ZAMARGU-4260 file (C-alpha; in steps of 0.2 Angstrom, whole numbers, plus 5000, padded with zeros to 4 digits):
<rodrens>
0) 5165/4991/4919 | 5169/4977/4931 | 5156/4984/4943 | 5143/4983/4929 | 5148/4965/4925
5) 5147/4959/4943 | 5131/4968/4947 | 5120/4967/4931 | 5123/4949/4926 | 5105/4946/4923
10) 5105/4958/4908 | 5111/4943/4897 | 5099/4931/4904 | 5081/4928/4899 | 5077/4921/4916
15) 5084/4937/4924 | 5073/4948/4913 | 5058/4937/4917 | 5062/4938/4936 | 5064/4957/4935
20) 5048/4960/4925 | 5038/4949/4937 | 5045/4957/4952 | 5042/4974/4945 | 5024/4970/4942
25) 5022/4962/4959 | 5029/4977/4968 | 5018/4989/4959 | 5003/4978/4963 | 5008/4977/4981
30) 5010/4996/4981 | 4992/4999/4976 | 4987/4996/4995 | 4999/5009/5001 | 4995/5021/4987
35) 4976/5021/4992 | 4980/5025/5010 | 4992/5039/5005 | 4979/5047/4993 | 4965/5047/5007
40) 4977/5053/5020 | 4985/5067/5010 | 4967/5073/5005 | 4964/5077/5023 | 4978/5090/5023
45) 4976/5108/5017 | 4977/5108/4998 | 4993/5117/4997 | 5002/5103/5007 | 4994/5088/4999
50) 5006/5085/4985 | 5021/5088/4996 | 5015/5076/5009 | 5013/5063/4995 | 5030/5066/4988
55) 5038/5065/5006 | 5028/5049/5010 | 5032/5040/4994 | 5051/5046/4995 | 5052/5040/5012
60) 5045/5023/5007 | 5058/5022/4994 | 5072/5025/5007 | 5064/5013/5019 | 5064/4999/5006
65) 5081/5002/5000 | 5087/5002/5018 | 5078/4985/5021 | 5086/4978/5006 | 5103/4983/5012
70) 5099/4973/5028 | 5091/4958/5018 | 5100/4945/5029 | 5091/4953/5044 | 5075/4954/5035
75) 5075/4936/5031 | 5077/4931/5049 | 5060/4940/5053 | 5052/4924/5047 | 5060/4913/5060
80) 5047/4907/5073 | 5047/4916/5090 | 5033/4907/5099 | 5018/4896/5096 | 5000/4898/5099
85) 4986/4886/5094 | 4999/4876/5083 | 5004/4892/5074 | 5022/4898/5075 | 5022/4917/5076
90) 5037/4926/5069 | 5041/4945/5069 | 5034/4946/5051 | 5018/4939/5058 | 5017/4951/5072
95) 5021/4966/5061 | 5007/4961/5049 | 4995/4959/5063 | 4999/4976/5070 | 4998/4984/5053
100) 4982/4976/5049 | 4974/4981/5066 | 4980/4999/5063 | 4972/4999/5045 | 4956/4992/5051
105) 4954/5004/5065 | 4959/5019/5054 | 4947/5013/5040 | 4933/5010/5052 | 4934/5026/5061
110) 4934/5036/5044 | 4919/5025/5037 | 4909/5030/5053 | 4914/5048/5051 | 4909/5048/5032
115) 4892/5040/5036 | 4888/5051/5051 | 4899/5067/5049 | 4888/5076/5062 | 4892/5064/5076
120) 4903/5077/5085 | 4917/5065/5087 | 4935/5066/5080 | 4937/5057/5064 | 4951/5045/5061
125) 4963/5058/5054 | 4960/5071/5067 | 4951/5082/5055 | 4958/5091/5040 | 4962/5107/5051
130) 4972/5099/5064 | 4981/5086/5054 | 4999/5092/5051 | 5010/5087/5037 | 5022/5079/5049
135) 5008/5068/5057 | 5002/5063/5039 | 5020/5058/5034 | 5022/5048/5051 | 5006/5038/5048
140) 5011/5035/5030 | 5028/5029/5036 | 5020/5017/5048 | 5010/5008/5035 | 5026/5009/5023
145) 5035/4999/5036 | 5022/4985/5036 | 5020/4985/5017 | 5039/4986/5014 | 5043/4971/5025
150) 5030/4960/5017 | 5036/4966/5000 | 5054/4963/5003 | 5051/4946/5010 | 5040/4941/4995
155) 5054/4948/4984 | 5067/4937/4992 | 5056/4922/4989 | 5055/4926/4970 | 5074/4930/4966
160) 5091/4929/4975 | 5098/4943/4964 | 5099/4959/4975 | 5101/4970/4959 | 5085/4964/4952
165) 5077/4968/4969 | 5084/4986/4969 | 5078/4989/4951 | 5061/4982/4955 | 5059/4993/4971
170) 5065/5009/4962 | 5053/5006/4947 | 5038/5002/4958 | 5040/5017/4969 | 5043/5029/4954
175) 5027/5022/4947 | 5018/5026/4964 | 5026/5043/4963 | 5019/5046/4946 | 5002/5039/4950
180) 4999/5047/4967 | 4993/5064/4962 | 4981/5059/4948 | 4974/5045/4960 | 4972/5058/4975
185) 4964/5071/4964 | 4952/5058/4957 | 4947/5052/4974 | 4945/5070/4980 | 4934/5074/4965
190) 4923/5059/4967 | 4917/5058/4985 | 4908/5041/4981 | 4925/5033/4978 | 4931/5038/4995
195) 4919/5024/5003 | 4925/5012/4990 | 4943/5016/4994 | 4940/5014/5013 | 4932/4997/5010
200) 4947/4992/5001 | 4958/4997/5016 | 4947/4988/5027 | 4948/4972/5017 | 4967/4974/5016
205) 4968/4976/5034 | 4959/4960/5037 | 4970/4951/5025 | 4985/4957/5034 | 4978/4951/5050
210) 4974/4934/5042 | 4991/4932/5035 | 4999/4936/5051 | 4988/4923/5060 | 4993/4909/5047
215) 4978/4910/5036 | 4985/4912/5018 | 4974/4923/5007 | 4978/4922/4989 | 4982/4940/4983
220) 4973/4936/4966 | 4956/4935/4975 | 4959/4951/4985 | 4964/4961/4969 | 4950/4953/4959
225) 4937/4958/4972 | 4944/4976/4972 | 4944/4976/4952 | 4926/4970/4951 | 4921/4983/4964
230) 4930/4997/4955 | 4921/4992/4939 | 4904/4992/4947 | 4907/5009/4955 | 4913/5016/4938
235) 4897/5010/4930 | 4887/5018/4944 | 4896/5035/4941 | 4893/5033/4922 | 4874/5030/4926
240) 4873/5045/4938 | 4881/5057/4925 | 4869/5050/4911 | 4854/5054/4923 | 4861/5071/4927
245) 4862/5075/4908 | 4844/5069/4905 | 4837/5081/4918 | 4845/5096/4912
</rodrens>
């Protein structure tokens, strides 16, 4: 009873519930980027391994974020300046975001090239469906998990100081990702046109991470508004295509 009273003090506070709700929504929204990458990557695996790779990847993301929360004092130090270039002080967080952004841009660019010209004879970004192992897929998922997790935790620290709220928000957000992963991956697999749209999202997210790491703040609202608008346009294109197919039958 004393444990509950000491760790769940926000239950009797309106401000606590508002902070929890806001943080859960933020964590879910930030998780969309990761979920798109996981869906595209897992679809490159043999069908029998796809769901398992998604579960392992998302489960590992949960463990990683909980571990980072347990070392929150160290995480907050990642924002301390290390060196200055052109009047911008770079921290470990900035370097992690830049590295993750470059990785994401490279991955998305290679796959877009392969999608546009599949007969070019070159290896695609994911080493091909036949040679990609579940271990390699999980390793790549974890690499992006680390980038998104660090950014997510630092953002959470800026919103609330209650560690219990942070833990609950992370668990709820990752559980939502786990629930949505299979339907999203199946939808992308069943609609090849969506793949290019999803890859363009990853490209934009990668550029945003690089910009953030270099000190150029990009409001997340603009990024997700652009993604939402593009998704609506693509949905209309899909509906129009289905309508034309029905008329020609």
